Rosetta silent file (secondary structure, phi, psi, omega in degrees, C-alpha in Angstrom):
SEQUENCE: MPEGDSLHRAARRLQVLVGETVEAESPNPRAAATGVAEQLDGRRLEGVEAVGKNLVLSFEGGLVLRSHLRMSGRWTVRDRGASSRGRPWLVLRGSGREAVLWGGPVLELNARAVRRLGPDILTRPPDFDRMVANLRRAHQGREVGDALLDQRLVAGIGNVWKAESLWRVGLSPWRPLGDTSDEELRSVLSEAAGLMRASVETGRAERRIYRHAGRPCPRCRAPISSRGQGDANRTAYWCPVCQS
SCORE:     score description
SCORE:     0.000 S_00000001
   1 L     0.000  130.138  176.598   10.301  -62.280  -22.142 S_00000001
   2 L   -56.716  135.620 -177.038   12.706  -64.763  -20.526 S_00000001
   3 L  -102.875 -177.960 -172.478   13.924  -63.343  -17.207 S_00000001
   4 H   -55.561  -37.106 -179.416   17.177  -63.688  -15.338 S_00000001
   5 H   -64.798  -37.551  177.747   16.353  -67.087  -13.856 S_00000001
   6 H   -63.364  -39.299 -179.690   15.727  -68.527  -17.333 S_00000001
   7 H   -69.639  -36.551  177.274   19.111  -67.252  -18.518 S_00000001
   8 H   -66.305  -36.716  175.700   20.894  -68.725  -15.504 S_00000001
   9 H   -66.231  -39.387  177.945   19.318  -72.107  -16.245 S_00000001
  10 H   -63.546  -41.059  179.117   20.420  -71.795  -19.877 S_00000001
  11 H   -61.012  -38.529  177.365   23.973  -70.961  -18.771 S_00000001
  12 H   -63.531  -42.244 -178.960   24.012  -74.125  -16.672 S_00000001
  13 H   -63.152  -39.308 -175.792   22.887  -76.231  -19.625 S_00000001
  14 H   -75.315   -9.037  179.048   25.570  -74.799  -21.890 S_00000001
  15 H   -59.216  -22.833 -178.428   28.350  -75.655  -19.440 S_00000001
  16 H   -64.324  -19.024 -179.090   28.615  -79.078  -21.119 S_00000001
  17 H   -96.766   -9.783 -177.968   30.330  -77.371  -24.074 S_00000001
  18 L   -63.363  131.744 -177.795   32.838  -75.324  -22.071 S_00000001
  19 L    95.338   -9.512 -179.185   36.370  -76.378  -22.965 S_00000001
  20 L   -97.405  148.021  169.479   35.365  -77.781  -26.351 S_00000001
  21 E   -83.015  124.150 -169.736   36.281  -76.461  -29.769 S_00000001
  22 L  -107.435  151.758  167.276   32.933  -75.865  -31.449 S_00000001
  23 E   -96.477  129.354 -176.122   31.602  -75.885  -34.961 S_00000001
  24 E  -115.081  138.079 -179.285   29.306  -72.890  -35.446 S_00000001
  25 E  -146.169  143.738  176.288   26.474  -72.560  -37.947 S_00000001
  26 L  -122.313   89.606 -179.815   23.610  -70.098  -38.488 S_00000001
  27 L   -64.030  -28.915  179.673   20.848  -71.818  -40.513 S_00000001
  28 L   -73.449  126.739 -176.612   18.567  -68.764  -40.189 S_00000001
  29 H   -59.089  -36.451  179.464   19.368  -66.329  -43.036 S_00000001
  30 H   -65.850  -39.232  178.477   18.976  -63.265  -40.791 S_00000001
  31 H   -71.099  -38.467  179.830   21.418  -64.723  -38.298 S_00000001
  32 H   -60.529  -33.584 -178.443   23.805  -65.808  -41.056 S_00000001
  33 L   -66.026  -19.380  179.187   23.948  -62.213  -42.287 S_00000001
  34 L   -74.850  -21.754 -178.198   25.531  -61.143  -38.982 S_00000001
  35 L    75.695    8.260 -177.240   28.645  -63.215  -39.676 S_00000001
  36 H   -63.762  -47.932 -176.389   28.727  -64.372  -36.060 S_00000001
  37 H   -59.481  -40.211 -178.952   28.918  -68.100  -36.834 S_00000001
  38 H   -60.838  -36.740 -177.279   31.844  -67.636  -39.208 S_00000001
  39 H   -80.299  -23.586  179.655   33.893  -65.907  -36.503 S_00000001
  40 H   -88.375  -23.509 -173.785   33.044  -68.463  -33.824 S_00000001
  41 L   -59.437  127.770  177.465   33.608  -71.566  -35.946 S_00000001
  42 L    84.734    6.283  178.583   36.620  -73.556  -34.808 S_00000001
  43 L  -100.616  153.190  177.036   37.151  -71.640  -31.553 S_00000001
  44 E   -84.244  131.878  175.843   37.196  -73.105  -28.057 S_00000001
  45 E   -80.068  118.998 -174.319   34.342  -72.071  -25.770 S_00000001
  46 E   -99.944  -20.311 -179.442   35.999  -70.878  -22.550 S_00000001
  47 E  -173.253  153.225  176.845   33.031  -69.810  -20.447 S_00000001
  48 E  -135.946  129.542  175.985   29.301  -69.184  -20.268 S_00000001
  49 E  -144.695  150.974  174.110   27.595  -66.857  -17.810 S_00000001
  50 E   -96.428  134.180  176.082   24.242  -65.165  -17.400 S_00000001
  51 E  -130.744  104.938 -174.350   24.260  -61.420  -16.729 S_00000001
  52 L    61.665 -124.781  179.158   20.776  -60.073  -16.138 S_00000001
  53 L   -99.116   19.474 -178.793   18.741  -61.110  -19.164 S_00000001
  54 E  -113.449  148.128  170.502   21.843  -61.725  -21.291 S_00000001
  55 E  -109.893  126.993 -176.546   23.857  -64.830  -21.974 S_00000001
  56 E  -117.010  119.614 -179.401   27.569  -64.122  -22.422 S_00000001
  57 E  -112.479  124.932 -178.451   29.784  -66.749  -24.069 S_00000001
  58 E  -103.174  130.519 -179.027   33.562  -66.277  -23.998 S_00000001
  59 E  -117.787  159.293  178.386   35.716  -67.854  -26.721 S_00000001
  60 H   -58.070  151.232 -178.000   39.443  -68.236  -27.156 S_00000001
  61 H    85.563    6.745  177.806   41.167  -65.240  -28.630 S_00000001
  62 H    81.237   11.407  179.915   39.127  -62.829  -26.521 S_00000001
  63 E   -81.081  132.902 -177.824   35.965  -63.136  -28.600 S_00000001
  64 E  -125.715  129.031  177.467   32.753  -62.575  -26.610 S_00000001
  65 E  -107.387  126.528  173.392   29.229  -63.372  -27.813 S_00000001
  66 E  -106.755  128.541  177.416   26.234  -61.652  -26.214 S_00000001
  67 E  -120.081  126.406  172.863   22.822  -63.246  -26.702 S_00000001
  68 E  -120.001  131.167 -170.696   19.562  -61.580  -25.669 S_00000001
  69 L   -85.870   -6.339 -176.287   16.413  -63.636  -26.139 S_00000001
  70 L    50.342 -134.223 -171.051   13.936  -60.742  -26.441 S_00000001
  71 L   -84.557  -31.506 -169.554   10.359  -62.030  -26.127 S_00000001
  72 L  -139.804    8.770  179.341   10.501  -65.640  -27.261 S_00000001
  73 L   -70.040  162.093  177.372   14.045  -66.829  -27.877 S_00000001
  74 E  -158.846  147.294  172.773   15.434  -69.904  -26.139 S_00000001
  75 E  -103.205  134.326  174.283   18.633  -71.921  -25.845 S_00000001
  76 E  -127.751  157.825  175.131   18.445  -75.709  -25.874 S_00000001
  77 E  -124.465  133.069 -176.153   21.103  -78.406  -25.589 S_00000001
  78 E  -145.127  174.406  175.226   20.739  -81.704  -27.415 S_00000001
  79 E   -64.251  143.859  179.253   22.754  -84.593  -28.818 S_00000001
  80 L   -57.993  131.778  176.499   25.007  -83.601  -31.676 S_00000001
  81 L    80.312    6.432  178.983   23.269  -83.939  -35.028 S_00000001
  82 L   -59.883  139.663 -178.534   19.778  -84.432  -33.594 S_00000001
  83 L   -78.241  148.834  177.680   17.144  -83.788  -36.229 S_00000001
  84 L  -160.570  162.974  176.723   14.735  -80.888  -35.875 S_00000001
  85 L   -97.671  156.043  176.951   12.467  -78.669  -37.885 S_00000001
  86 L    93.485  177.022 -177.302   13.022  -74.987  -38.482 S_00000001
  87 L  -122.662   96.957  179.233   16.076  -72.790  -38.845 S_00000001
  88 L   -65.666  158.829  179.390   17.769  -71.929  -35.554 S_00000001
  89 L   -71.962  -37.707 -177.089   19.718  -68.716  -35.207 S_00000001
  90 E  -152.412  138.892  172.896   22.867  -70.394  -34.034 S_00000001
  91 E  -125.644  126.773  175.635   24.156  -73.929  -33.507 S_00000001
  92 E  -114.065  111.274 -173.873   27.350  -74.576  -31.529 S_00000001
  93 E  -101.232  124.546  171.112   28.450  -78.205  -31.997 S_00000001
  94 L   -99.642 -164.622 -176.558   30.778  -79.966  -29.617 S_00000001
  95 L   -68.315  -35.296 -178.393   32.021  -83.544  -29.798 S_00000001
  96 L  -130.392  -14.966 -177.538   28.824  -85.092  -28.474 S_00000001
  97 E  -131.637  161.252  176.477   26.398  -82.282  -27.700 S_00000001
  98 E  -141.780  144.162  176.472   25.279  -79.076  -29.357 S_00000001
  99 E   -99.690  134.720 -174.801   23.727  -75.838  -28.137 S_00000001
 100 E  -126.791  127.479  176.802   20.938  -74.419  -30.276 S_00000001
 101 E  -102.362  117.847  176.544   19.560  -70.868  -30.196 S_00000001
 102 E  -104.786  126.172 -177.711   15.973  -70.537  -31.429 S_00000001
 103 L    65.720 -147.547  178.601   14.841  -66.972  -32.022 S_00000001
 104 L    63.621   65.559 -166.722   16.521  -64.453  -29.768 S_00000001
 105 L   -70.885   -2.971  178.665   17.596  -62.077  -32.526 S_00000001
 106 E   -90.190  106.104  175.214   20.226  -60.167  -30.510 S_00000001
 107 E  -130.072  113.058 -177.391   23.613  -61.714  -31.311 S_00000001
 108 E  -132.127  140.156  178.264   26.592  -59.413  -30.845 S_00000001
 109 L   -92.396   49.823  172.535   30.309  -60.097  -30.730 S_00000001
 110 L  -163.554  164.302 -178.585   30.874  -57.679  -27.867 S_00000001
 111 L  -119.778   27.404 -178.162   29.630  -57.182  -24.336 S_00000001
 112 H   -59.672  -40.171 -177.848   29.331  -53.385  -24.283 S_00000001
 113 H   -63.959  -31.787 -179.978   25.624  -53.543  -23.479 S_00000001
 114 H   -65.988  -33.401 -178.785   26.325  -55.725  -20.444 S_00000001
 115 H   -67.892  -17.263  178.869   28.588  -53.051  -18.971 S_00000001
 116 L   -89.193   -1.962 -176.866   25.633  -50.668  -18.852 S_00000001
 117 L   -80.697  155.749  170.499   23.559  -53.002  -16.680 S_00000001
 118 L   -76.396 -179.143  179.707   22.904  -52.654  -12.989 S_00000001
 119 L   -63.727  141.057 -178.708   23.912  -55.393  -10.526 S_00000001
 120 E   -72.194  128.369 -179.364   22.501  -58.833  -11.302 S_00000001
 121 L   -63.034  -21.275 -177.412   19.725  -59.828   -8.897 S_00000001
 122 L  -100.531    8.108  173.122   21.037  -63.429   -8.983 S_00000001
 123 L   -63.566  145.253  177.302   24.626  -62.655   -8.036 S_00000001
 124 L  -109.180  115.369   -9.560   25.718  -64.504   -4.883 S_00000001
 125 L   -82.289  154.300  177.762   25.372  -62.567   -2.665 S_00000001
 126 L   -62.598  142.038  179.631   23.179  -59.918   -4.319 S_00000001
 127 L   -89.536   74.615 -176.194   24.503  -56.373   -3.964 S_00000001
 128 H   -63.422  -33.959  179.834   21.323  -54.915   -2.478 S_00000001
 129 H   -59.633  -45.564  179.914   23.111  -51.758   -1.292 S_00000001
 130 H   -68.469  -37.991  178.127   24.105  -50.868   -4.835 S_00000001
 131 H   -61.825  -46.884  179.319   20.657  -51.741   -6.184 S_00000001
 132 H   -62.838  -41.071  178.549   18.944  -49.488   -3.659 S_00000001
 133 H   -61.401  -40.997  177.182   21.459  -46.725   -4.406 S_00000001
 134 H   -62.405  -42.727  179.251   20.685  -47.037   -8.127 S_00000001
 135 H   -64.810  -32.024  177.746   16.946  -46.825   -7.436 S_00000001
 136 H   -73.168  -26.866  177.697   17.571  -43.711   -5.347 S_00000001
 137 H   -78.222  -16.884  176.543   19.458  -42.074   -8.222 S_00000001
 138 L   -72.919  165.185  177.008   16.427  -42.576  -10.475 S_00000001
 139 L   -60.816  126.293 -172.112   13.665  -39.969  -10.589 S_00000001
 140 L   -77.428   -4.183  171.453   11.827  -40.404   -7.295 S_00000001
 141 L   -86.554   -7.457 -179.404    8.450  -39.810   -8.927 S_00000001
 142 L   -70.384  140.532 -179.542    8.933  -42.985  -10.949 S_00000001
 143 E   -71.738  139.820 -174.371    6.690  -45.892   -9.934 S_00000001
 144 H   -61.751  -36.110  178.636    8.524  -48.669   -8.160 S_00000001
 145 H   -63.315  -37.932  177.676    7.067  -51.374  -10.438 S_00000001
 146 H   -70.310  -41.528 -177.801    8.385  -49.583  -13.508 S_00000001
 147 H   -64.327  -35.118 -178.253   11.800  -48.941  -11.930 S_00000001
 148 L   -64.408  -22.485  179.705   12.311  -52.612  -11.060 S_00000001
 149 L   -88.744   -5.754 -179.185   12.205  -53.467  -14.784 S_00000001
 150 L   -78.382  107.357 -174.372   14.918  -50.940  -15.666 S_00000001
 151 L   -67.615  -15.273  175.733   17.926  -53.161  -16.345 S_00000001
 152 L   -75.537  -18.464 -179.178   20.283  -50.210  -15.839 S_00000001
 153 L   -97.777  -49.265  177.651   19.204  -50.109  -12.186 S_00000001
 154 L  -141.173  126.237 -176.057   18.762  -53.803  -11.386 S_00000001
 155 E   -96.802  133.716  171.220   19.515  -56.543  -13.919 S_00000001
 156 L   114.717  -27.306 -178.086   17.452  -59.692  -14.315 S_00000001
 157 L   -77.954  132.963  174.856   14.002  -58.861  -12.932 S_00000001
 158 L  -120.580 -166.832 -171.649   11.164  -59.098  -15.445 S_00000001
 159 H   -64.757  -35.454 -179.199    7.418  -58.745  -15.337 S_00000001
 160 H   -62.913  -54.518 -173.439    6.745  -62.078  -13.613 S_00000001
 161 H   -76.765  -22.153  170.029    9.048  -61.548  -10.660 S_00000001
 162 H   -60.078  -51.814 -177.973    8.187  -57.867  -10.391 S_00000001
 163 H   -62.033  -46.847 -174.145    4.556  -58.805   -9.807 S_00000001
 164 H   -68.593  -41.555 -177.873    5.278  -61.716   -7.484 S_00000001
 165 H   -70.992  -39.826  177.777    7.850  -59.978   -5.277 S_00000001
 166 H   -63.990  -40.624  179.621    5.784  -56.805   -4.872 S_00000001
 167 H   -63.938  -42.217 -176.221    2.714  -58.850   -3.936 S_00000001
 168 H   -65.079  -28.359  178.023    4.601  -60.863   -1.365 S_00000001
 169 H   -99.159    1.008  176.432    5.780  -57.761    0.497 S_00000001
 170 L    72.798   30.657 -177.720    2.442  -55.937    0.092 S_00000001
 171 L  -110.490  130.506 -179.109    3.843  -53.046   -1.941 S_00000001
 172 L   -72.874  139.220  175.567    1.887  -51.491   -4.807 S_00000001
 173 L   -66.146  -15.102 -176.848    3.654  -51.295   -8.182 S_00000001
 174 L   -92.368   -3.046  179.130    2.199  -47.777   -8.471 S_00000001
 175 L   -66.397  129.087  175.411    3.938  -46.431   -5.350 S_00000001
 176 E   -64.627  147.939  177.311    6.439  -43.673   -6.259 S_00000001
 177 H   -56.163  -38.244 -177.612   10.039  -44.431   -5.364 S_00000001
 178 H   -64.997  -20.094  178.472   10.090  -41.286   -3.247 S_00000001
 179 H  -100.009    9.707 -177.608    7.311  -42.692   -1.052 S_00000001
 180 L  -115.173  127.596 -177.346    9.084  -46.045   -0.646 S_00000001
 181 L   -75.850  161.492  175.686   11.637  -46.556    2.124 S_00000001
 182 H   -58.720  -38.753 -179.980   15.041  -48.156    1.630 S_00000001
 183 H   -63.448  -39.226  178.515   13.864  -51.019    3.834 S_00000001
 184 H   -67.914  -41.724  177.610   10.850  -51.624    1.591 S_00000001
 185 H   -62.231  -43.170  179.077   13.000  -51.576   -1.531 S_00000001
 186 H   -63.258  -37.722  179.145   15.437  -53.994    0.034 S_00000001
 187 H   -63.887  -42.972  178.817   12.556  -56.299    1.014 S_00000001
 188 H   -64.062  -46.013 -179.691   11.239  -56.384   -2.550 S_00000001
 189 H   -62.744  -41.376  178.606   14.707  -57.023   -3.977 S_00000001
 190 H   -63.811  -40.530  178.397   15.370  -59.764   -1.430 S_00000001
 191 H   -64.487  -44.144  179.438   12.041  -61.420   -2.253 S_00000001
 192 H   -61.999  -43.439  179.804   12.768  -61.266   -5.989 S_00000001
 193 H   -61.675  -42.384  179.819   16.228  -62.755   -5.479 S_00000001
 194 H   -65.937  -44.052  179.510   14.823  -65.616   -3.392 S_00000001
 195 H   -63.862  -42.550 -177.411   12.022  -66.420   -5.806 S_00000001
 196 H   -71.765  -37.343  177.081   14.316  -66.328   -8.814 S_00000001
 197 H   -63.954  -40.153  176.870   17.011  -68.408   -7.137 S_00000001
 198 H   -62.261  -38.339  178.201   14.387  -71.035   -6.282 S_00000001
 199 H   -65.208  -40.079  177.781   13.301  -71.027   -9.930 S_00000001
 200 H   -61.414  -43.796 -173.975   16.904  -71.567  -11.063 S_00000001
 201 H   -75.021  -34.295 -174.185   17.367  -74.480   -8.683 S_00000001
 202 H  -104.812  -20.398 -175.203   14.023  -76.208   -9.232 S_00000001
 203 L    76.664    7.605  179.727   13.010  -75.157  -12.739 S_00000001
 204 L  -119.067  142.194  179.459    9.582  -74.230  -11.380 S_00000001
 205 L  -116.716  112.943  178.662    8.098  -70.773  -11.004 S_00000001
 206 L   -81.736  115.425 -177.405    5.454  -70.335   -8.320 S_00000001
 207 L  -114.013  116.938 -179.033    3.040  -67.687   -9.550 S_00000001
 208 L   -95.726  -33.444 -178.327    0.468  -66.381   -7.136 S_00000001
 209 L  -131.581  -16.802 -177.703   -0.850  -63.331   -9.035 S_00000001
 210 L   -62.103  126.948 -176.563    0.953  -63.031  -12.375 S_00000001
 211 L    59.845   29.264  177.486   -1.628  -63.352  -15.172 S_00000001
 212 L  -111.570   27.637 -178.631   -4.325  -63.929  -12.541 S_00000001
 213 L   -54.441  132.557  179.673   -6.321  -60.782  -13.266 S_00000001
 214 L    87.719  -15.777  177.265   -9.872  -61.076  -11.935 S_00000001
 215 L   -83.108  160.413 -179.548   -9.078  -64.049   -9.719 S_00000001
 216 E   -70.926  138.845  175.550   -9.187  -63.714   -5.933 S_00000001
 217 L   -60.110  132.040  179.976   -6.028  -62.554   -4.196 S_00000001
 218 L   -62.432  -16.698 -176.953   -4.506  -65.536   -2.330 S_00000001
 219 L   -98.502  -45.482 -173.609   -4.103  -63.316    0.730 S_00000001
 220 L  -122.104   -5.944  176.704   -7.270  -61.197    1.026 S_00000001
 221 L    76.130    1.843  173.614   -9.573  -62.621   -1.726 S_00000001
 222 L   -70.709  152.076 -179.418  -10.050  -59.267   -3.477 S_00000001
 223 E   -64.988  136.122  175.619   -9.922  -59.501   -7.301 S_00000001
 224 L   -70.789  135.368  179.400   -6.440  -59.124   -8.784 S_00000001
 225 E  -101.937  162.063  176.293   -6.140  -56.044  -11.010 S_00000001
 226 E  -154.471  144.594  169.328   -4.023  -55.492  -14.104 S_00000001
 227 E  -169.344  164.777 -177.369   -3.109  -52.701  -16.494 S_00000001
 228 E   -68.287  147.809 -179.260   -0.129  -51.460  -18.480 S_00000001
 229 E  -138.060  141.441  174.982    2.683  -49.649  -16.715 S_00000001
 230 L    78.048  175.644 -178.294    5.612  -47.545  -17.881 S_00000001
 231 L   -61.508  -32.093  179.685    6.741  -46.481  -21.330 S_00000001
 232 L   -82.325   -6.844  178.152    6.847  -50.104  -22.476 S_00000001
 233 L    56.379   38.097  175.604    3.265  -50.638  -21.207 S_00000001
 234 E   -71.361  136.475 -174.468    4.193  -53.954  -19.578 S_00000001
 235 E   -70.133  123.376  174.984    1.159  -55.362  -17.766 S_00000001
 236 E   -95.077  141.005  176.067    1.297  -54.945  -13.980 S_00000001
 237 E  -119.962  132.307 -178.991   -0.637  -57.355  -11.743 S_00000001
 238 E  -161.574  161.487  173.946   -1.480  -56.390   -8.175 S_00000001
 239 L   -95.909  117.731 -177.906   -4.038  -56.579   -5.409 S_00000001
 240 L   -71.300  -10.094 -179.327   -5.608  -53.125   -4.915 S_00000001
 241 L   -95.430  -50.619 -173.276   -6.588  -54.016   -1.337 S_00000001
 242 L  -101.866    4.714  170.419   -3.512  -55.543    0.307 S_00000001
 243 L  -113.232  118.258 -175.580   -0.791  -53.834   -1.744 S_00000001
 244 L  -124.117    0.000    0.000   -0.416  -50.189   -0.803 S_00000001
């Protein structure tokens, strides 16, 4: 699933259309059935921002589009009228460029879901105090790796950066929140924010243990472990020796 850094990069790409009156089209029949394109067609795009794992596009007249990419959606920007195969969910055409949404079946003309999110890990500066407070309000028997993926507590962190930030601070994803100090939580959040900000700026994601199950830990050489975690059974990656 695209994580917060991917959405922030997409928001940057879409800035080229801000201020333009767009033509909107939904070639995909499922997307066309939502009626979103019809309501956006002919409106000026006033702003684009990433909020957690959501892309929020503001149009004249107070219309707001929320896009969530789920597991495999993506936004691309290309020259207007460029040929392509397939049926994108949404095309927003400006005078010379167009934004194209492939997959990403969540298209809503409201931002109610965004209001339920926790603070965005990529906000400048990140509100670590509020994030830690949210984690403290959660059930303290909950595993820290599972809690970090709860977008109501902290928005933007996904499975990649959960694994990488926990490994870098030596904290096990299986540690209960109640056994984790505020300082440790802040360290993990700070690491995640730094890694994700670097990914936004460079377009590269340095992965030391994510999807490296069975390979030697870069720090202690013990084999990296993996198994499902939480109700969603998202795969956790960790070193059983140097993460405690």
